[in-house]
Structures are given as structure tokens and as C-alpha cells.
LOLO-805655 format. One record per atom (N, C-alpha, C): atom name; x, y, z; residue number from 0. Coordinates in steps of 0.1 Angstrom, whole numbers. Layout:
<site 'CA',<X,Y,Z>,NUM>;
...
% end
This chain:
<site 'N',<8,-12,0>,0>;
<site 'CA',<0,0,0>,0>;
<site 'C',<9,12,0>,0>;
<site 'N',<4,23,-5>,1>;
<site 'CA',<11,36,-6>,1>;
<site 'C',<4,46,3>,1>;
<site 'N',<11,52,12>,2>;
<site 'CA',<5,61,22>,2>;
<site 'C',<13,74,21>,2>;
<site 'N',<6,85,25>,3>;
<site 'CA',<12,98,26>,3>;
<site 'C',<7,104,39>,3>;
<site 'N',<14,114,44>,4>;
<site 'CA',<9,121,57>,4>;
<site 'C',<-4,128,55>,4>;
<site 'N',<-12,128,65>,5>;
<site 'CA',<-25,135,64>,5>;
<site 'C',<-21,150,63>,5>;
<site 'N',<-30,158,57>,6>;
<site 'CA',<-27,173,56>,6>;
<site 'C',<-23,179,69>,6>;
<site 'N',<-11,186,69>,7>;
<site 'CA',<-7,194,81>,7>;
<site 'C',<2,185,90>,7>;
<site 'N',<4,173,87>,8>;
<site 'CA',<12,164,96>,8>;
<site 'C',<25,160,90>,8>;
<site 'N',<34,156,99>,9>;
<site 'CA',<47,150,95>,9>;
<site 'C',<47,137,102>,9>;
<site 'N',<49,126,95>,10>;
<site 'CA',<49,112,101>,10>;
<site 'C',<63,106,98>,10>;
<site 'N',<69,102,109>,11>;
<site 'CA',<82,96,108>,11>;
<site 'C',<81,81,104>,11>;
<site 'N',<90,77,95>,12>;
<site 'CA',<91,63,90>,12>;
<site 'C',<101,56,100>,12>;
<site 'N',<96,46,107>,13>;
<site 'CA',<104,40,118>,13>;
<site 'C',<116,31,112>,13>;
<site 'N',<115,28,99>,14>;
<site 'CA',<125,19,93>,14>;
<site 'C',<136,28,87>,14>;
<site 'N',<133,38,80>,15>;
<site 'CA',<142,47,73>,15>;
<site 'C',<147,59,81>,15>;
<site 'N',<140,61,93>,16>;
<site 'CA',<143,72,102>,16>;
<site 'C',<142,86,96>,16>;
<site 'N',<133,87,87>,17>;
<site 'CA',<130,101,81>,17>;
<site 'C',<115,103,81>,17>;
<site 'N',<111,114,75>,18>;
<site 'CA',<97,117,74>,18>;
<site 'C',<91,112,61>,18>;
<site 'N',<79,107,61>,19>;
<site 'CA',<72,103,48>,19>;
<site 'C',<72,116,39>,19>;
<site 'N',<75,114,26>,20>;
<site 'CA',<74,125,17>,20>;
<site 'C',<59,128,14>,20>;
<site 'N',<57,141,10>,21>;
<site 'CA',<43,145,8>,21>;
<site 'C',<36,137,-3>,21>;
<site 'N',<44,132,-13>,22>;
<site 'CA',<39,124,-24>,22>;
<site 'C',<36,110,-20>,22>;
<site 'N',<41,106,-8>,23>;
<site 'CA',<38,92,-3>,23>;
<site 'C',<49,83,-5>,23>;
<site 'N',<48,71,1>,24>;
<site 'CA',<58,61,1>,24>;
<site 'C',<51,47,1>,24>;
<site 'N',<57,38,-6>,25>;
<site 'CA',<52,24,-6>,25>;
<site 'C',<56,17,7>,25>;
<site 'N',<47,11,14>,26>;
<site 'CA',<50,4,27>,26>;
<site 'C',<43,-10,26>,26>;
<site 'N',<46,-18,35>,27>;
<site 'CA',<41,-32,35>,27>;
<site 'C',<26,-31,38>,27>;
<site 'N',<18,-40,31>,28>;
<site 'CA',<4,-41,33>,28>;
<site 'C',<0,-45,47>,28>;
<site 'N',<8,-52,54>,29>;
<site 'CA',<5,-57,68>,29>;
<site 'C',<14,-51,78>,29>;
<site 'N',<19,-39,76>,30>;
<site 'CA',<28,-33,85>,30>;
<site 'C',<19,-27,96>,30>;
<site 'N',<20,-32,108>,31>;
<site 'CA',<12,-28,119>,31>;
<site 'C',<13,-13,123>,31>;
<site 'N',<25,-8,121>,32>;
<site 'CA',<28,7,124>,32>;
<site 'C',<19,15,115>,32>;
<site 'N',<19,12,102>,33>;
<site 'CA',<11,20,93>,33>;
<site 'C',<-4,17,93>,33>;
<site 'N',<-8,5,97>,34>;
<site 'CA',<-22,2,99>,34>;
<site 'C',<-27,11,111>,34>;
<site 'N',<-19,12,121>,35>;
<site 'CA',<-23,21,133>,35>;
<site 'C',<-24,35,129>,35>;
<site 'N',<-14,40,121>,36>;
<site 'CA',<-14,54,116>,36>;
<site 'C',<-26,57,107>,36>;
<site 'N',<-30,47,99>,37>;
<site 'CA',<-42,49,91>,37>;
<site 'C',<-55,50,100>,37>;
<site 'N',<-56,41,110>,38>;
<site 'CA',<-67,41,119>,38>;
<site 'C',<-68,54,127>,38>;
<site 'N',<-56,59,130>,39>;
<site 'CA',<-56,71,138>,39>;
<site 'C',<-58,84,130>,39>;
<site 'N',<-57,83,117>,40>;
<site 'CA',<-58,94,108>,40>;
<site 'C',<-46,102,105>,40>;
<site 'N',<-34,96,109>,41>;
<site 'CA',<-21,103,107>,41>;
<site 'C',<-16,102,93>,41>;
<site 'N',<-20,91,86>,42>;
<site 'CA',<-17,90,72>,42>;
<site 'C',<-29,86,64>,42>;
<site 'N',<-29,89,51>,43>;
<site 'CA',<-40,85,42>,43>;
<site 'C',<-34,77,31>,43>;
<site 'N',<-43,68,25>,44>;
<site 'CA',<-39,60,14>,44>;
<site 'C',<-38,69,1>,44>;
<site 'N',<-28,66,-7>,45>;
<site 'CA',<-26,73,-20>,45>;
<site 'C',<-33,65,-30>,45>;
<site 'N',<-42,72,-38>,46>;
<site 'CA',<-49,65,-48>,46>;
<site 'C',<-40,64,-61>,46>;
<site 'N',<-35,52,-63>,47>;
<site 'CA',<-26,50,-74>,47>;
<site 'C',<-32,54,-88>,47>;
<site 'N',<-45,51,-90>,48>;
<site 'CA',<-51,53,-103>,48>;
<site 'C',<-52,68,-105>,48>;
<site 'N',<-54,76,-95>,49>;
<site 'CA',<-54,91,-97>,49>;
<site 'C',<-41,96,-100>,49>;
<site 'N',<-30,91,-94>,50>;
<site 'CA',<-17,96,-96>,50>;
<site 'C',<-12,92,-110>,50>;
<site 'N',<-16,81,-115>,51>;
<site 'CA',<-12,77,-129>,51>;
<site 'C',<-20,86,-139>,51>;
<site 'N',<-32,89,-136>,52>;
<site 'CA',<-40,97,-145>,52>;
<site 'C',<-34,111,-145>,52>;
<site 'N',<-30,116,-134>,53>;
<site 'CA',<-24,130,-133>,53>;
<site 'C',<-11,130,-142>,53>;
<site 'N',<-3,119,-141>,54>;
<site 'CA',<9,119,-148>,54>;
<site 'C',<7,119,-163>,54>;
<site 'N',<-4,112,-168>,55>;
<site 'CA',<-7,111,-182>,55>;
<site 'C',<-12,125,-187>,55>;
<site 'N',<-18,132,-179>,56>;
<site 'CA',<-23,145,-183>,56>;
<site 'C',<-11,155,-185>,56>;
<site 'N',<0,153,-178>,57>;
<site 'CA',<11,162,-179>,57>;
<site 'C',<18,160,-192>,57>;
<site 'N',<19,148,-197>,58>;
<site 'CA',<26,145,-210>,58>;
<site 'C',<18,150,-221>,58>;
% end
């Protein structure tokens, strides 16, 4: 799954020891850390179909 920080938040990646980029990062589908962050509203899922469509519009 691909997640990005919720608007106005910075979320630290516990593995890479940095902040999630605003465009999002691919993480494990069963990663309990990110499942909890999703449930708490700290991160949101990135819609892959929308990001691909946006890229095609630019070209």
C-alpha cells in the first residue's frame, strides 16, 4: 500500500528514520505501524489510479 501524511502532519518512518514524503511512500500491506497510523488518521492512502491519470495529463 502507498501512504502519505495527512494534511498538516509529518509522520516519521520507523525503518528509514526520516519523514514520509508528501507524495507518499510504498509500505508493507500488513505493517502494523502504518495500519495504526491509518486508523488514527495520521496517514492517508494514496490513490494509485489518480496519480497515474495525473501523470498522463502532464505528458
